[in-house]
CHARMM-style PDB file with segment names, atoms N, HN, CA, C and O in Angstrom:
ATOM      1  N   MET     1      88.804 116.923 101.091  1.00  0.00      PROA
ATOM      2  CA  MET     1      86.971 117.099 101.193  1.00  0.00      PROA
ATOM      3  C   MET     1      86.396 115.875 100.892  1.00  0.00      PROA
ATOM      4  O   MET     1      86.963 115.145 100.080  1.00  0.00      PROA
ATOM      5  N   HSD     2      85.591 115.613 101.302  1.00  0.00      PROA
ATOM      6  HN  HSD     2      85.131 116.206 101.962  1.00  0.00      PROA
ATOM      7  CA  HSD     2      84.913 114.243 100.887  1.00  0.00      PROA
ATOM      8  C   HSD     2      83.682 114.296 100.591  1.00  0.00      PROA
ATOM      9  O   HSD     2      82.994 114.356 101.610  1.00  0.00      PROA
ATOM     10  N   TYR     3      82.871 114.302  99.283  1.00  0.00      PROA
ATOM     11  HN  TYR     3      83.430 114.253  98.456  1.00  0.00      PROA
ATOM     12  CA  TYR     3      81.242 114.544  98.698  1.00  0.00      PROA
ATOM     13  C   TYR     3      80.435 113.443  99.524  1.00  0.00      PROA
ATOM     14  O   TYR     3      79.532 113.601 100.345  1.00  0.00      PROA
ATOM     15  N   GLN     4      80.994 112.364  99.086  1.00  0.00      PROA
ATOM     16  HN  GLN     4      81.727 112.235  98.419  1.00  0.00      PROA
ATOM     17  CA  GLN     4      79.899 111.567  98.458  1.00  0.00      PROA
ATOM     18  C   GLN     4      80.414 110.365 100.267  1.00  0.00      PROA
ATOM     19  O   GLN     4      81.522 110.162 100.763  1.00  0.00      PROA
ATOM     20  N   SER     5      79.218 109.942 100.644  1.00  0.00      PROA
ATOM     21  HN  SER     5      78.318 110.107 100.241  1.00  0.00      PROA
ATOM     22  CA  SER     5      79.384 108.874 101.502  1.00  0.00      PROA
ATOM     23  C   SER     5      78.985 107.315 101.417  1.00  0.00      PROA
ATOM     24  O   SER     5      79.213 106.367 102.168  1.00  0.00      PROA
ATOM     25  N   THR     6      78.394 107.420 100.373  1.00  0.00      PROA
ATOM     26  HN  THR     6      78.209 108.191  99.763  1.00  0.00      PROA
ATOM     27  CA  THR     6      78.058 105.858  99.902  1.00  0.00      PROA
ATOM     28  C   THR     6      78.758 105.457  98.417  1.00  0.00      PROA
ATOM     29  O   THR     6      78.690 105.787  97.233  1.00  0.00      PROA
ATOM     30  N   VAL     7      79.428 104.582  99.238  1.00  0.00      PROA
ATOM     31  HN  VAL     7      79.483 104.313 100.199  1.00  0.00      PROA
ATOM     32  CA  VAL     7      80.009 103.838  97.256  1.00  0.00      PROA
ATOM     33  C   VAL     7      79.247 103.015  97.008  1.00  0.00      PROA
ATOM     34  O   VAL     7      78.577 102.440  97.867  1.00  0.00      PROA
ATOM     35  N   THR     8      79.175 102.725  95.435  1.00  0.00      PROA
ATOM     36  HN  THR     8      79.719 103.192  94.738  1.00  0.00      PROA
ATOM     37  CA  THR     8      77.970 101.511  94.598  1.00  0.00      PROA
ATOM     38  C   THR     8      79.052 101.360  94.022  1.00  0.00      PROA
ATOM     39  O   THR     8      80.031 102.091  94.174  1.00  0.00      PROA
ATOM     40  N   LEU     9      78.954 100.045  93.045  1.00  0.00      PROA
ATOM     41  HN  LEU     9      78.159  99.451  92.922  1.00  0.00      PROA
ATOM     42  CA  LEU     9      79.582  99.558  92.385  1.00  0.00      PROA
ATOM     43  C   LEU     9      80.163 100.205  91.453  1.00  0.00      PROA
ATOM     44  O   LEU     9      81.365 100.240  91.188  1.00  0.00      PROA
ATOM     45  N   THR    10      78.954 100.930  90.750  1.00  0.00      PROA
ATOM     46  HN  THR    10      77.977 100.901  90.964  1.00  0.00      PROA
ATOM     47  CA  THR    10      79.130 101.655  89.782  1.00  0.00      PROA
ATOM     48  C   THR    10      80.432 102.483  89.457  1.00  0.00      PROA
ATOM     49  O   THR    10      81.103 102.280  88.445  1.00  0.00      PROA
ATOM     50  N   ASP    11      80.687 103.309  90.282  1.00  0.00      PROA
ATOM     51  HN  ASP    11      80.142 103.473  91.104  1.00  0.00      PROA
ATOM     52  CA  ASP    11      81.831 104.124  90.959  1.00  0.00      PROA
ATOM     53  C   ASP    11      82.997 103.213  90.790  1.00  0.00      PROA
ATOM     54  O   ASP    11      83.991 103.814  91.197  1.00  0.00      PROA
ATOM     55  N   PHE    12      83.318 101.971  90.347  1.00  0.00      PROA
ATOM     56  HN  PHE    12      82.510 101.482  90.016  1.00  0.00      PROA
ATOM     57  CA  PHE    12      84.669 101.307  90.360  1.00  0.00      PROA
ATOM     58  C   PHE    12      84.929 101.081  88.528  1.00  0.00      PROA
ATOM     59  O   PHE    12      84.155 100.173  88.225  1.00  0.00      PROA
ATOM     60  N   ILE    13      85.634 101.508  87.350  1.00  0.00      PROA
ATOM     61  HN  ILE    13      86.263 102.246  87.596  1.00  0.00      PROA
ATOM     62  CA  ILE    13      85.695 100.791  86.698  1.00  0.00      PROA
ATOM     63  C   ILE    13      87.205 100.251  86.532  1.00  0.00      PROA
ATOM     64  O   ILE    13      87.973 100.764  87.345  1.00  0.00      PROA
ATOM     65  N   PRO    14      87.842  99.242  85.572  1.00  0.00      PROA
ATOM     66  CA  PRO    14      89.117  99.153  85.945  1.00  0.00      PROA
ATOM     67  C   PRO    14      89.728 100.187  85.049  1.00  0.00      PROA
ATOM     68  O   PRO    14      89.319 100.669  83.992  1.00  0.00      PROA
ATOM     69  N   TYR    15      91.140 100.463  85.958  1.00  0.00      PROA
ATOM     70  HN  TYR    15      91.471 100.072  86.816  1.00  0.00      PROA
ATOM     71  CA  TYR    15      92.278 101.308  85.387  1.00  0.00      PROA
ATOM     72  C   TYR    15      92.818 102.100  84.182  1.00  0.00      PROA
ATOM     73  O   TYR    15      93.471 103.110  83.920  1.00  0.00      PROA
ATOM     74  N   GLN    16      92.142 101.011  83.562  1.00  0.00      PROA
ATOM     75  HN  GLN    16      91.612 100.190  83.774  1.00  0.00      PROA
ATOM     76  CA  GLN    16      92.435 101.174  82.125  1.00  0.00      PROA
ATOM     77  C   GLN    16      91.922 101.512  80.977  1.00  0.00      PROA
ATOM     78  O   GLN    16      92.262 101.605  79.798  1.00  0.00      PROA
ATOM     79  N   SER    17      90.938 101.684  81.697  1.00  0.00      PROA
ATOM     80  HN  SER    17      90.662 101.608  82.655  1.00  0.00      PROA
ATOM     81  CA  SER    17      89.515 102.299  81.034  1.00  0.00      PROA
ATOM     82  C   SER    17      89.646 103.797  81.750  1.00  0.00      PROA
ATOM     83  O   SER    17      88.454 104.098  81.676  1.00  0.00      PROA
ATOM     84  N   VAL    18      90.224 104.858  82.343  1.00  0.00      PROA
ATOM     85  HN  VAL    18      91.192 104.614  82.403  1.00  0.00      PROA
ATOM     86  CA  VAL    18      90.415 106.001  83.058  1.00  0.00      PROA
ATOM     87  C   VAL    18      90.424 106.903  80.995  1.00  0.00      PROA
ATOM     88  O   VAL    18      89.469 107.462  80.456  1.00  0.00      PROA
ATOM     89  N   PRO    19      91.288 106.768  80.637  1.00  0.00      PROA
ATOM     90  CA  PRO    19      92.051 107.268  79.400  1.00  0.00      PROA
ATOM     91  C   PRO    19      90.119 107.216  78.572  1.00  0.00      PROA
ATOM     92  O   PRO    19      89.259 108.084  78.727  1.00  0.00      PROA
ATOM     93  N   ASP    20      90.040 106.417  78.069  1.00  0.00      PROA
ATOM     94  HN  ASP    20      90.738 105.712  77.943  1.00  0.00      PROA
ATOM     95  CA  ASP    20      88.980 106.252  78.257  1.00  0.00      PROA
ATOM     96  C   ASP    20      87.266 106.999  77.982  1.00  0.00      PROA
ATOM     97  O   ASP    20      86.650 107.562  77.077  1.00  0.00      PROA
ATOM     98  N   HSD    21      87.128 106.720  78.884  1.00  0.00      PROA
ATOM     99  HN  HSD    21      87.629 106.262  79.619  1.00  0.00      PROA
ATOM    100  CA  HSD    21      85.812 107.119  79.803  1.00  0.00      PROA
ATOM    101  C   HSD    21      86.357 109.097  79.701  1.00  0.00      PROA
ATOM    102  O   HSD    21      85.476 109.930  79.492  1.00  0.00      PROA
ATOM    103  N   PHE    22      87.343 109.390  79.821  1.00  0.00      PROA
ATOM    104  HN  PHE    22      88.059 108.713  79.990  1.00  0.00      PROA
ATOM    105  CA  PHE    22      88.018 110.459  80.200  1.00  0.00      PROA
ATOM    106  C   PHE    22      89.243 111.164  79.617  1.00  0.00      PROA
ATOM    107  O   PHE    22      90.115 111.618  80.357  1.00  0.00      PROA
ATOM    108  N   PRO    23      89.309 111.263  78.096  1.00  0.00      PROA
ATOM    109  CA  PRO    23      90.463 111.670  77.978  1.00  0.00      PROA
ATOM    110  C   PRO    23      90.722 112.640  77.741  1.00  0.00      PROA
ATOM    111  O   PRO    23      91.883 112.749  77.347  1.00  0.00      PROA
ATOM    112  N   HSD    24      89.639 114.344  77.826  1.00  0.00      PROA
ATOM    113  HN  HSD    24      88.696 114.256  78.146  1.00  0.00      PROA
ATOM    114  CA  HSD    24      90.313 114.898  78.380  1.00  0.00      PROA
ATOM    115  C   HSD    24      91.218 115.389  79.591  1.00  0.00      PROA
ATOM    116  O   HSD    24      91.942 116.372  79.747  1.00  0.00      PROA
ATOM    117  N   LEU    25      90.883 114.314  80.372  1.00  0.00      PROA
ATOM    118  HN  LEU    25      90.295 113.516  80.245  1.00  0.00      PROA
ATOM    119  CA  LEU    25      91.832 114.493  81.881  1.00  0.00      PROA
ATOM    120  C   LEU    25      93.145 113.788  80.975  1.00  0.00      PROA
ATOM    121  O   LEU    25      94.272 114.280  80.917  1.00  0.00      PROA
ATOM    122  N   TYR    26      92.915 113.128  80.620  1.00  0.00      PROA
ATOM    123  HN  TYR    26      91.999 112.728  80.667  1.00  0.00      PROA
ATOM    124  CA  TYR    26      94.542 111.979  80.804  1.00  0.00      PROA
ATOM    125  C   TYR    26      94.352 111.381  79.345  1.00  0.00      PROA
ATOM    126  O   TYR    26      93.257 111.237  78.801  1.00  0.00      PROA
ATOM    127  N   SER    27      95.911 110.966  78.647  1.00  0.00      PROA
ATOM    128  HN  SER    27      96.801 111.083  79.089  1.00  0.00      PROA
ATOM    129  CA  SER    27      95.895 110.669  77.303  1.00  0.00      PROA
ATOM    130  C   SER    27      96.673 108.896  77.865  1.00  0.00      PROA
ATOM    131  O   SER    27      97.642 108.826  78.620  1.00  0.00      PROA
ATOM    132  N   VAL    28      96.246 108.166  77.513  1.00  0.00      PROA
ATOM    133  HN  VAL    28      95.458 108.222  76.899  1.00  0.00      PROA
ATOM    134  CA  VAL    28      96.627 106.915  77.827  1.00  0.00      PROA
ATOM    135  C   VAL    28      98.471 106.860  78.253  1.00  0.00      PROA
ATOM    136  O   VAL    28      98.923 105.958  78.960  1.00  0.00      PROA
ATOM    137  N   LYS    29      98.948 107.472  77.939  1.00  0.00      PROA
ATOM    138  HN  LYS    29      98.581 108.205  77.366  1.00  0.00      PROA
ATOM    139  CA  LYS    29     100.396 107.856  78.881  1.00  0.00      PROA
ATOM    140  C   LYS    29     100.967 108.318  79.611  1.00  0.00      PROA
ATOM    141  O   LYS    29     102.100 108.006  79.978  1.00  0.00      PROA
ATOM    142  N   SER    30      99.912 109.660  80.195  1.00  0.00      PROA
ATOM    143  HN  SER    30      98.992 109.914  79.897  1.00  0.00      PROA
ATOM    144  CA  SER    30      99.928 110.052  81.515  1.00  0.00      PROA
ATOM    145  C   SER    30      98.933 109.590  82.444  1.00  0.00      PROA
ATOM    146  O   SER    30      98.912 109.806  83.656  1.00  0.00      PROA
ATOM    147  N   TRP    31      97.942 108.801  81.617  1.00  0.00      PROA
ATOM    148  HN  TRP    31      97.959 108.626  80.633  1.00  0.00      PROA
ATOM    149  CA  TRP    31      97.179 108.055  82.867  1.00  0.00      PROA
ATOM    150  C   TRP    31      98.211 106.505  83.383  1.00  0.00      PROA
ATOM    151  O   TRP    31      98.359 106.114  84.542  1.00  0.00      PROA
ATOM    152  N   ALA    32      98.741 105.929  82.243  1.00  0.00      PROA
ATOM    153  HN  ALA    32      98.621 106.246  81.303  1.00  0.00      PROA
ATOM    154  CA  ALA    32      99.798 105.060  82.855  1.00  0.00      PROA
ATOM    155  C   ALA    32     100.916 105.671  84.122  1.00  0.00      PROA
ATOM    156  O   ALA    32     101.077 105.136  85.219  1.00  0.00      PROA
ATOM    157  N   TRP    33     101.512 106.749  83.694  1.00  0.00      PROA
ATOM    158  HN  TRP    33     101.381 107.183  82.803  1.00  0.00      PROA
ATOM    159  CA  TRP    33     102.423 107.346  84.726  1.00  0.00      PROA
ATOM    160  C   TRP    33     101.643 107.945  86.310  1.00  0.00      PROA
ATOM    161  O   TRP    33     102.038 107.858  87.472  1.00  0.00      PROA
ATOM    162  N   ALA    34     100.287 108.609  85.658  1.00  0.00      PROA
ATOM    163  HN  ALA    34      99.966 108.679  84.713  1.00  0.00      PROA
ATOM    164  CA  ALA    34      99.657 108.293  86.738  1.00  0.00      PROA
ATOM    165  C   ALA    34      99.658 107.605  88.250  1.00  0.00      PROA
ATOM    166  O   ALA    34      99.727 108.000  89.414  1.00  0.00      PROA
ATOM    167  N   VAL    35      99.516 106.103  87.411  1.00  0.00      PROA
ATOM    168  HN  VAL    35      99.459 105.781  86.465  1.00  0.00      PROA
ATOM    169  CA  VAL    35      98.894 104.976  87.578  1.00  0.00      PROA
ATOM    170  C   VAL    35     100.251 104.694  89.000  1.00  0.00      PROA
ATOM    171  O   VAL    35     100.181 104.786  90.226  1.00  0.00      PROA
ATOM    172  N   LYS    36     101.282 104.363  88.131  1.00  0.00      PROA
ATOM    173  HN  LYS    36     101.339 104.288  87.135  1.00  0.00      PROA
ATOM    174  CA  LYS    36     102.743 104.338  88.391  1.00  0.00      PROA
ATOM    175  C   LYS    36     103.131 105.238  89.386  1.00  0.00      PROA
ATOM    176  O   LYS    36     103.967 104.905  90.227  1.00  0.00      PROA
ATOM    177  N   GLN    37     102.470 106.648  89.379  1.00  0.00      PROA
ATOM    178  HN  GLN    37     101.791 106.919  88.697  1.00  0.00      PROA
ATOM    179  CA  GLN    37     103.321 107.306  90.569  1.00  0.00      PROA
ATOM    180  C   GLN    37     102.187 107.215  91.949  1.00  0.00      PROA
ATOM    181  O   GLN    37     102.708 107.770  92.917  1.00  0.00      PROA
ATOM    182  N   ARG    38     101.052 106.766  92.214  1.00  0.00      PROA
ATOM    183  HN  ARG    38     100.629 106.315  91.428  1.00  0.00      PROA
ATOM    184  CA  ARG    38      99.809 106.949  92.425  1.00  0.00      PROA
ATOM    185  C   ARG    38     100.130 107.061  93.589  1.00  0.00      PROA
ATOM    186  O   ARG    38      99.144 107.593  94.099  1.00  0.00      PROA
ATOM    187  N   HSD    39     101.006 106.881  94.503  1.00  0.00      PROA
ATOM    188  HN  HSD    39     101.806 106.448  94.088  1.00  0.00      PROA
ATOM    189  CA  HSD    39     101.554 106.910  96.048  1.00  0.00      PROA
ATOM    190  C   HSD    39     102.018 108.094  95.780  1.00  0.00      PROA
ATOM    191  O   HSD    39     101.289 107.391  96.480  1.00  0.00      PROA
ATOM    192  N   HSD    40     102.337 108.881  95.591  1.00  0.00      PROA
ATOM    193  HN  HSD    40     102.929 109.451  95.022  1.00  0.00      PROA
ATOM    194  CA  HSD    40     103.146 110.003  95.540  1.00  0.00      PROA
ATOM    195  C   HSD    40     102.369 111.361  94.993  1.00  0.00      PROA
ATOM    196  O   HSD    40     102.748 112.497  95.275  1.00  0.00      PROA
ATOM    197  N   ASN    41     101.265 111.070  94.198  1.00  0.00      PROA
ATOM    198  HN  ASN    41     100.957 110.147  93.969  1.00  0.00      PROA
ATOM    199  CA  ASN    41     100.544 112.511  93.384  1.00  0.00      PROA
ATOM    200  C   ASN    41      99.466 112.851  94.449  1.00  0.00      PROA
ATOM    201  O   ASN    41      99.233 114.022  94.747  1.00  0.00      PROA
ATOM    202  N   GLY    42      98.730 111.670  95.089  1.00  0.00      PROA
ATOM    203  HN  GLY    42      98.920 110.719  94.847  1.00  0.00      PROA
ATOM    204  CA  GLY    42      97.675 112.273  95.770  1.00  0.00      PROA
ATOM    205  C   GLY    42      96.768 111.229  95.381  1.00  0.00      PROA
ATOM    206  O   GLY    42      95.701 111.117  95.986  1.00  0.00      PROA
ATOM    207  N   LEU    43      97.024 110.564  94.576  1.00  0.00      PROA
ATOM    208  HN  LEU    43      97.891 110.656  94.084  1.00  0.00      PROA
ATOM    209  CA  LEU    43      95.668 109.514  93.316  1.00  0.00      PROA
ATOM    210  C   LEU    43      94.816 108.214  94.850  1.00  0.00      PROA
ATOM    211  O   LEU    43      93.809 107.809  95.432  1.00  0.00      PROA
ATOM    212  N   ALA    44      96.540 108.168  94.661  1.00  0.00      PROA
ATOM    213  HN  ALA    44      97.358 108.498  94.188  1.00  0.00      PROA
ATOM    214  CA  ALA    44      96.357 106.889  95.482  1.00  0.00      PROA
ATOM    215  C   ALA    44      94.658 106.122  96.151  1.00  0.00      PROA
ATOM    216  O   ALA    44      94.065 105.061  95.954  1.00  0.00      PROA
ATOM    217  N   ARG    45      94.440 107.186  96.870  1.00  0.00      PROA
ATOM    218  HN  ARG    45      94.922 108.048  97.030  1.00  0.00      PROA
ATOM    219  CA  ARG    45      92.941 106.647  97.122  1.00  0.00      PROA
ATOM    220  C   ARG    45      91.986 106.424  96.797  1.00  0.00      PROA
ATOM    221  O   ARG    45      91.072 105.912  97.444  1.00  0.00      PROA
ATOM    222  N   ALA    46      92.006 106.898  95.302  1.00  0.00      PROA
ATOM    223  HN  ALA    46      92.748 107.314  94.776  1.00  0.00      PROA
ATOM    224  CA  ALA    46      90.884 105.856  94.204  1.00  0.00      PROA
ATOM    225  C   ALA    46      91.016 105.254  93.847  1.00  0.00      PROA
ATOM    226  O   ALA    46      90.043 105.009  93.134  1.00  0.00      PROA
ATOM    227  N   PHE    47      91.889 104.419  93.733  1.00  0.00      PROA
ATOM    228  HN  PHE    47      92.679 104.618  94.312  1.00  0.00      PROA
ATOM    229  CA  PHE    47      92.333 103.068  93.650  1.00  0.00      PROA
ATOM    230  C   PHE    47      91.593 101.872  94.478  1.00  0.00      PROA
ATOM    231  O   PHE    47      91.256 102.207  95.613  1.00  0.00      PROA
ATOM    232  N   ARG    48      91.341 100.779  94.167  1.00  0.00      PROA
ATOM    233  HN  ARG    48      91.615 100.506  93.245  1.00  0.00      PROA
ATOM    234  CA  ARG    48      91.593  99.228  94.841  1.00  0.00      PROA
ATOM    235  C   ARG    48      91.622  98.671  94.239  1.00  0.00      PROA
ATOM    236  O   ARG    48      91.128  98.888  93.133  1.00  0.00      PROA
ATOM    237  N   LYS    49      92.330  97.379  94.614  1.00  0.00      PROA
ATOM    238  HN  LYS    49      92.732  97.203  95.513  1.00  0.00      PROA
ATOM    239  CA  LYS    49      92.954  96.409  94.202  1.00  0.00      PROA
ATOM    240  C   LYS    49      91.792  94.764  94.558  1.00  0.00      PROA
ATOM    241  O   LYS    49      91.931  94.177  95.631  1.00  0.00      PROA
ATOM    242  N   VAL    50      91.048  94.403  93.799  1.00  0.00      PROA
ATOM    243  HN  VAL    50      90.935  94.881  92.927  1.00  0.00      PROA
ATOM    244  CA  VAL    50      89.708  93.384  93.597  1.00  0.00      PROA
ATOM    245  C   VAL    50      90.545  91.981  93.468  1.00  0.00      PROA
ATOM    246  O   VAL    50      90.296  91.344  92.444  1.00  0.00      PROA
ATOM    247  N   GLY    51      91.483  91.427  94.348  1.00  0.00      PROA
ATOM    248  HN  GLY    51      91.685  91.945  95.180  1.00  0.00      PROA
ATOM    249  CA  GLY    51      92.286  89.682  93.587  1.00  0.00      PROA
ATOM    250  C   GLY    51      93.205  90.520  92.999  1.00  0.00      PROA
ATOM    251  O   GLY    51      93.862  91.239  93.753  1.00  0.00      PROA
ATOM    252  N   LYS    52      93.379  90.575  91.891  1.00  0.00      PROA
ATOM    253  HN  LYS    52      92.845  89.991  91.279  1.00  0.00      PROA
ATOM    254  CA  LYS    52      94.563  90.587  91.147  1.00  0.00      PROA
ATOM    255  C   LYS    52      94.050  92.196  90.214  1.00  0.00      PROA
ATOM    256  O   LYS    52      94.831  93.087  89.878  1.00  0.00      PROA
ATOM    257  N   ASN    53      92.882  92.175  90.029  1.00  0.00      PROA
ATOM    258  HN  ASN    53      92.248  91.452  90.303  1.00  0.00      PROA
ATOM    259  CA  ASN    53      92.413  93.783  88.892  1.00  0.00      PROA
ATOM    260  C   ASN    53      92.838  94.971  90.054  1.00  0.00      PROA
ATOM    261  O   ASN    53      93.026  94.970  91.271  1.00  0.00      PROA
ATOM    262  N   LEU    54      92.862  95.584  89.387  1.00  0.00      PROA
ATOM    263  HN  LEU    54      92.709  95.585  88.399  1.00  0.00      PROA
ATOM    264  CA  LEU    54      92.955  97.512  89.763  1.00  0.00      PROA
ATOM    265  C   LEU    54      91.624  98.107  89.188  1.00  0.00      PROA
ATOM    266  O   LEU    54      91.410  98.120  87.976  1.00  0.00      PROA
ATOM    267  N   PHE    55      90.844  98.540  90.000  1.00  0.00      PROA
ATOM    268  HN  PHE    55      91.018  98.529  90.985  1.00  0.00      PROA
ATOM    269  CA  PHE    55      90.218  99.395  89.982  1.00  0.00      PROA
ATOM    270  C   PHE    55      90.503 100.896  90.583  1.00  0.00      PROA
ATOM    271  O   PHE    55      91.165 101.166  91.585  1.00  0.00      PROA
ATOM    272  N   VAL    56      89.837 101.778  89.717  1.00  0.00      PROA
ATOM    273  HN  VAL    56      89.299 101.558  88.903  1.00  0.00      PROA
ATOM    274  CA  VAL    56      89.651 102.809  90.066  1.00  0.00      PROA
ATOM    275  C   VAL    56      88.286 103.720  90.778  1.00  0.00      PROA
ATOM    276  O   VAL    56      87.493 104.136  89.933  1.00  0.00      PROA
ATOM    277  N   ASN    57      87.979 104.032  92.138  1.00  0.00      PROA
ATOM    278  HN  ASN    57      88.623 103.694  92.824  1.00  0.00      PROA
ATOM    279  CA  ASN    57      86.535 104.929  92.233  1.00  0.00      PROA
ATOM    280  C   ASN    57      86.558 106.048  91.601  1.00  0.00      PROA
ATOM    281  O   ASN    57      87.345 106.950  91.889  1.00  0.00      PROA
ATOM    282  N   ILE    58      85.318 106.144  90.257  1.00  0.00      PROA
ATOM    283  HN  ILE    58      84.679 105.411  90.023  1.00  0.00      PROA
ATOM    284  CA  ILE    58      85.965 107.519  89.843  1.00  0.00      PROA
ATOM    285  C   ILE    58      85.337 108.795  90.671  1.00  0.00      PROA
ATOM    286  O   ILE    58      85.519 110.010  90.586  1.00  0.00      PROA
ATOM    287  N   GLN    59      84.515 107.965  91.509  1.00  0.00      PROA
ATOM    288  HN  GLN    59      84.368 106.978  91.578  1.00  0.00      PROA
ATOM    289  CA  GLN    59      84.195 109.820  92.317  1.00  0.00      PROA
ATOM    290  C   GLN    59      84.856 110.157  93.535  1.00  0.00      PROA
ATOM    291  O   GLN    59      84.464 111.130  94.180  1.00  0.00      PROA
ATOM    292  N   ALA    60      86.064 109.282  94.020  1.00  0.00      PROA
ATOM    293  HN  ALA    60      86.383 108.492  93.496  1.00  0.00      PROA
ATOM    294  CA  ALA    60      87.286 109.466  94.484  1.00  0.00      PROA
ATOM    295  C   ALA    60      88.490 110.372  93.295  1.00  0.00      PROA
ATOM    296  O   ALA    60      89.124 111.418  93.154  1.00  0.00      PROA
ATOM    297  N   LEU    61      88.309 109.576  92.914  1.00  0.00      PROA
ATOM    298  HN  LEU    61      87.794 108.726  93.028  1.00  0.00      PROA
ATOM    299  CA  LEU    61      89.411 110.126  91.394  1.00  0.00      PROA
ATOM    300  C   LEU    61      88.411 111.817  91.413  1.00  0.00      PROA
ATOM    301  O   LEU    61      89.265 112.447  92.036  1.00  0.00      PROA
ATOM    302  N   ALA    62      88.002 112.195  91.324  1.00  0.00      PROA
ATOM    303  HN  ALA    62      87.308 111.683  90.818  1.00  0.00      PROA
ATOM    304  CA  ALA    62      86.924 113.245  91.500  1.00  0.00      PROA
ATOM    305  C   ALA    62      87.711 114.052  92.196  1.00  0.00      PROA
ATOM    306  O   ALA    62      88.323 115.016  91.736  1.00  0.00      PROA
ATOM    307  N   GLU    63      87.710 113.617  93.485  1.00  0.00      PROA
ATOM    308  HN  GLU    63      87.212 112.833  93.859  1.00  0.00      PROA
ATOM    309  CA  GLU    63      87.776 114.604  94.973  1.00  0.00      PROA
ATOM    310  C   GLU    63      89.760 114.169  94.938  1.00  0.00      PROA
ATOM    311  O   GLU    63      90.448 115.053  95.447  1.00  0.00      PROA
ATOM    312  N   CYS    64      90.393 113.161  94.490  1.00  0.00      PROA
ATOM    313  HN  CYS    64      89.834 112.442  94.076  1.00  0.00      PROA
ATOM    314  CA  CYS    64      91.671 113.657  94.449  1.00  0.00      PROA
ATOM    315  C   CYS    64      91.619 115.126  93.067  1.00  0.00      PROA
ATOM    316  O   CYS    64      92.362 116.105  93.002  1.00  0.00      PROA
ATOM    317  N   ILE    65      90.959 114.905  92.540  1.00  0.00      PROA
ATOM    318  HN  ILE    65      90.355 114.109  92.594  1.00  0.00      PROA
ATOM    319  CA  ILE    65      91.880 115.869  91.410  1.00  0.00      PROA
ATOM    320  C   ILE    65      91.436 117.473  92.183  1.00  0.00      PROA
ATOM    321  O   ILE    65      92.032 118.516  92.455  1.00  0.00      PROA
ATOM    322  N   ASP    66      90.207 116.997  92.307  1.00  0.00      PROA
ATOM    323  HN  ASP    66      89.723 116.150  92.085  1.00  0.00      PROA
ATOM    324  CA  ASP    66      89.600 118.240  92.539  1.00  0.00      PROA
ATOM    325  C   ASP    66      90.534 118.837  94.132  1.00  0.00      PROA
ATOM    326  O   ASP    66      90.422 120.058  94.019  1.00  0.00      PROA
ATOM    327  N   SER    67      91.226 118.616  95.271  1.00  0.00      PROA
ATOM    328  HN  SER    67      91.317 117.624  95.363  1.00  0.00      PROA
ATOM    329  CA  SER    67      91.490 118.544  95.834  1.00  0.00      PROA
ATOM    330  C   SER    67      92.796 119.240  95.653  1.00  0.00      PROA
ATOM    331  O   SER    67      92.894 120.339  96.198  1.00  0.00      PROA
ATOM    332  N   GLN    68      94.151 118.637  94.758  1.00  0.00      PROA
ATOM    333  HN  GLN    68      94.071 117.744  94.315  1.00  0.00      PROA
ATOM    334  CA  GLN    68      94.676 119.438  93.793  1.00  0.00      PROA
ATOM    335  C   GLN    68      94.716 120.429  93.148  1.00  0.00      PROA
ATOM    336  O   GLN    68      95.778 120.937  92.788  1.00  0.00      PROA
ATOM    337  N   LEU    69      93.551 120.905  92.874  1.00  0.00      PROA
ATOM    338  HN  LEU    69      92.689 120.493  93.167  1.00  0.00      PROA
ATOM    339  CA  LEU    69      93.023 121.753  91.849  1.00  0.00      PROA
ATOM    340  C   LEU    69      93.119 123.234  93.401  1.00  0.00      PROA
ATOM    341  O   LEU    69      93.739 124.296  93.358  1.00  0.00      PROA
ATOM    342  N   SER    70      92.659 122.937  94.015  1.00  0.00      PROA
ATOM    343  HN  SER    70      92.155 122.074  94.050  1.00  0.00      PROA
ATOM    344  CA  SER    70      92.879 124.259  95.337  1.00  0.00      PROA
ATOM    345  C   SER    70      93.519 123.999  95.999  1.00  0.00      PROA
ATOM    346  O   SER    70      93.197 124.400  97.117  1.00  0.00      PROA
ATOM    347  N   ASN    71      94.843 123.195  95.952  1.00  0.00      PROA
ATOM    348  HN  ASN    71      95.104 122.869  95.044  1.00  0.00      PROA
ATOM    349  CA  ASN    71      96.375 123.552  96.570  1.00  0.00      PROA
ATOM    350  C   ASN    71      96.779 124.527  95.667  1.00  0.00      PROA
ATOM    351  OT1 ASN    71      97.885 125.056  95.784  1.00  0.00      PROA
TER     352      ASN     71
END
């Protein structure tokens, strides 16, 4: 299910920042594993590469997590 139709730049944060922003969801170690396994764990659509930098769309990440909980 897709909740948001418009993506803004404020939706994107550097992927390394996720454990700092959401420590209740991911530790540094668990997030590192989730990032490495993103193509297998349902999180891949939340990631965007810009040049050499990897970002996470936090709205899409929330949607990915929410869809996993409903399965």
